N, C-alpha and C positions, 0 to 999 in steps of 0.2 A: 605505720606502726606507732603506738602510743609511747610516750617518753617513760622510761623505766622508773625514774624518780617520781613521776606523777602517779604511776600505777601503785607504788608503795606508799605514797603520801609523805615523802621525805624531801628534804632540800638536798642540793648537790653537794654541799659541804658536810653532810651529816657523818657521824662516826659509826663504827661497826655496831656499837650497842644500840643506837637508835634504829639502825637498819634492821637488826635482828628482831628488836621489839615490835616494830611495825609489821614485819613479815609474820611473826607468830600470831599477832592479833588478826590479821587479814586472812591468813591460811586457815585458822580455826573457824573463822566466820564463814568462809566460802567453800570449805571442803564439801565435795559432793555427798559424802556419807552423812553429813549433818544437814543436808538440804534435799533429802529424798531423791537423790540422783538427778536433780535439776540440771539440764544441759547448760543453762546460762551460768549457773554456779560453777559447773565443771570448767567451762571456758574461762571464767574469771579466775578460778583457782590455778589453772595452767598458766595464765598470764602472770599471776603473782609469782609463781614458781620460776618462770622464765626470767623475770626481772631480778629476783633475788639471786639466782644462779650466776648472773653477770656481775651485779653490784657487790656481791660478797667476795668475789675474786679480785684482788688488787690489780692484777695485770689486765684482766678483762675490763674492769671498771675504768682503768686509765685509757684503754683503747676506746671505750664507749664515750668517755668524756671528750676525747679528741676528735673521733670520727663518727660518733653516733652509731646507729645500728649496723652500718657497713663495716665498722671496726671489729665487730664481734661475730658477725655471721656471714662475712664475705659478700655482702650486697643482697642478701635475701635468704630465705629458707625457714628460719624459726627453729623450734626445738628439735625437729627431726634431722637437722644437718650435723649433729654431733657436737654442737657448741654448748648445749645445756645439759644439766644433770637430770637423772631420773627423779621423778617426783618423790618417790620413797627415799632416795638418797638424801635429798634436801631435808625431808622431815627427820631422818635419822640424825643429820648434822645439827639441826636446830632444837628438836624436841627430845632426841634420844630414841633408841630403838623401840621402847615401849610405846610412846605416843606417836612416833613416826610411822610405825607399821600397823598400828591398831586399826587404821582405816582400810586395810586390805591393799588393793592395787596390784594384784598379781600380774606379773609380766614375765614372759618367757626370756630366760637368760641363755647364754651360751651360743647364740646365733652370731652371724657376721656383725662386726662393729666398725664403723668408719674410723679411719686413722686421724690422728691429731693434725691440726693445722700448724704450720711452722712460720716463723718470722725471720727474715734476713735483712740486716741493715747494710746498705751499700752506698759508699761515698763515690761520687763521680766528679769529673772536672766540669768547668763551665763550657769548655770546648765540646765535651761529650753531650752536654745538655743542649748546646746550640745546634749541633749537626745531627744528633742521634748517634747511637753506637751499638755495637754488639759486644757484650761483656761476658766473660767466662767466670763463673763462681763455683765454689766448692761448698756443698751443704751437707752437714752430717744429718742423716735421717734414718729412720727404721725402714728396713726392707724385708720382704718376705724371705724366710729361709728356703733356699733352693733344695737343700738336702731332704727336708721333710715336707716341702710344698706348703709351709705355714701351719701344718697341723700340730707341730710340737712333739710328735711321736716319732720314734725311731723308724726308719724306712722298713716297710714290710709289716708294721704294726699300725694300729689305729687307736685313738682315744676311746675310752669306754664311757658309757653313760653312768653318771654318778648315781650310786644306789641310794644315797640319803635323800636326794631331792628329785630323783627320777628324771634328771636332765633339765629341770626348771630353773635351777640356779638359786632357788630360794626355798626356805622351809618355814613352816608355821608352827606355832606353839601357843598354848593357852597360859595366860598369866592373870589369875583372878577373873575379872569381868572382861578382860581384853583378849583378843586374838592377835598374836604378834607374828609378823612376817619379817624375816631378815635373811641376809645372804647366807647361803649354805656354808657352814664352816669347813666342810670336807673338801669341796671343790672350789671354794672362794668365789662362788657365784657364776662360774663358767658353765656349770651343768655337765662337765666332763672331767674324767680322771685320766691322766697320762701315766700308765703303769711303767712303760719303758720309754723314757724321754730321748729325744734326738740329741746326739752328742754335740753337734755343731751349735745348736741354739739353746741347748739345755732345757728343752721343753717349752720355751717361750714362743716358738714359731716365727720369731723375728730376730734380725741382727741389726746392730748399729754400725753403719758404714758411711763413708763420705761419698757423695755423688757429685759429679761435675755436670753443670748445666750451662747452656748458652742463653743469655737474657738479652732481649732486644730493648734498648733504651730509646723511646721515641723522642724526636726533636722537639724541644720546647718545654721539657719537664722542669719542675722547680722543686725547691725544698719541700719535703713532706709528701711528695707524690708516691703513689703506691701501685705496684704491679702485682697482679694475681696470676700465678701459674697453677691452673687447676690440675689436681691429681699429682702434684709434685711434693706433697707433704709426707708425713709418716704413713707407712703401710697400715691397712686396716687389719684388725684381729679376725682370725678364723675366716679368711677370705673376703673380708669387708673391703669397701673401696678406700683408696688412699685419700688422705686429707689434702689440703691446698697449701701452697707456699706463697706467702705475702712478702714482697720485697719493698722495703721502705727506703726511699732515696733521699740523700742529702747532697747538696752541691758544695764542693770545696770552695772556700774563698779564693778569689783571683787576685793576682798581684797588680793588675792594671785596671780591671773593670769592677764597678759596682752594678748590681742589678736592681732595677725598680720596675717590677712587673715585666713588661716586654721591652722596656727601654734599657740600654746599657749606658753607663756614665764613665767617663775617664777624664783625667786631667793631663794636659799637654803643655810643656814649656814653650814659650814663644819669645824669640829674640826681641829686644826692645825696639830695634829698627823696624822689624816686620810689624810689630804692634802699632808703631807710630805711623808708618807709611802704608800699611796694608800689604797683603801678599799671600802666598801659599805656603803651607806647612804640611807635614805628614803626621797622621795620627794612627795609633794601633787600631786594628779591627779584627773581627772573627770571620772574615770572609773566607778564610781557608778552612773553616770548620774544625773537625777533630784533629786534623793534621797541622793546623796552625799552631806554631810554637810561640806566638807573641810577636813574630817578625812581620806579620802581614800588615800592610800599610794602606791608608786611603788618604787622598788629598783633601785638605780643608782650606777654604778661603777665609783668611783673616781680614775683617773689615778695618779700614783705616781708623786709627785712634782707639783701638781696642784696649781695655783695661783688664787687669787681673780679675777673674771672676766672671767675665763675660762668657756666655755659652753659644756654641754653634750647633744647630741640630741638623743631623744628616738623616733624612727620611728613609725608612725601610732598611736601615743598617743595624737594627737591634735584633732581639730574640724572635724566633718564630713562635706563633701561637700553637698550642697543643691541639686545639680543636677547630682551627680555621686556617685560611691562607694569610691571615693578617700577620704583619711583622711590626715590631717596635722600631724605635729610632735609636741612633747613636748620638749621644749628647756629649760634645767635647767642651770641657771647661778650659779656658785659656789662663795660663799663668805666665805673666810677663817677667822675663829675666832681666835683671840689671847687670850690665857688664862689670867685671872686676879686673884688677891688675892692668889698668890702662897705661899706655905709654905716655911719654911727655907730650907728644903731638896730639894724641887722642884727648888728653886732659885739656890741652889748649883749645881744641875744637869744641869740647863740652862747655868750656867757659864762654866761647863765642856763641854757642847755641843759647846759653843762658842769657847772654846779652840780647840776642835776637828776640827771645821770648819776652824780654822786658820792654821791647820797643813799643811805642804808642801807635800801633797799627792793628788793624783787624787781624786776628790770628789765622783767618782763612783767606787772607788776601793772596793774590798771585805772587806778590813779592816775597811774602813770608814763606809760602810753600816752596817756592823755588830755592830760596836760601837754605831751608831745612833739608830739602832733597839733596842739594849739593853737599851739605854738611854730613849727612848720613852716608853718602857715597864715599866721602873721604875717610870717615871713621871706619867703615866696614871694608874699604878697599874694593868695593864693587862698582 
């Protein structure tokens, strides 16, 4: 599908005035009634209308700027999926009723209408993103009134056809040289009149209630991921299909881990003795998945002579991929701890080590390493 900004010939940062001005010009130029019913002009006109219906709505425009066409039509569909306004409605908005309706465009009103799509923002933990999870959410949505089965009329009665528009939902009138069509003022464009409304829904045919849904969070999701639940949006009017529910995920910052794509990063303190001589330490990990409370541990080998800032990479211990069997790595950054509150004997040994380090011998000689090892053993008591 073509870019909506390109269709209207405007830049992404344009204001509402520039957007409307461009639409007015293009809509008048390509309207089918001004082009002898040309199919190409009609297709172009619908394309212009679709682009404007999205970009003129701040919320839809924001979703389009972030997610493209998938953000406003659920991954496909076009004007017929309930996301875009009627062509005549757009003209009424921009040109006013006189110019908007003078081109005709009769359309049957009062039939089934698709329900609105809904958005739900859900924050999950890194553990849930790592292992996947099933989450229960409560979503306020319109549901069909069970008392009247969505008709809006009191049980035992039915809506009657509007006598003003004959059920079409629109009426026409002449104003000078123009023939004007607008929504029927009597029935509001529905084409029906409810003489005796349902007490439960007061004639609307729908009620607003909270619905509890189970949502499966796939392993490996990241910030901004979107889950579409088809048919879980608002109920459609007059028996129309339900809209969809779009769940936008955000991952809560973790106390121990930072995420970089599929890799997990954490910083682990290392005793100075282990950093100098090498050895094993434990680092936190998410091996326990959703049930891991941060107490899960994995063994990390610290190379001899490690300095603060050195990293150790543990292959395959990071996040799972959402679309493959690939896994990221766990990257452990070492932070060498300097001992504090030394005893008199420990201070004496530290001075001895300082003297040893100052001796004129190769720092990796067997003599030096042996003395250093004995020193650390005495300092740590191991």
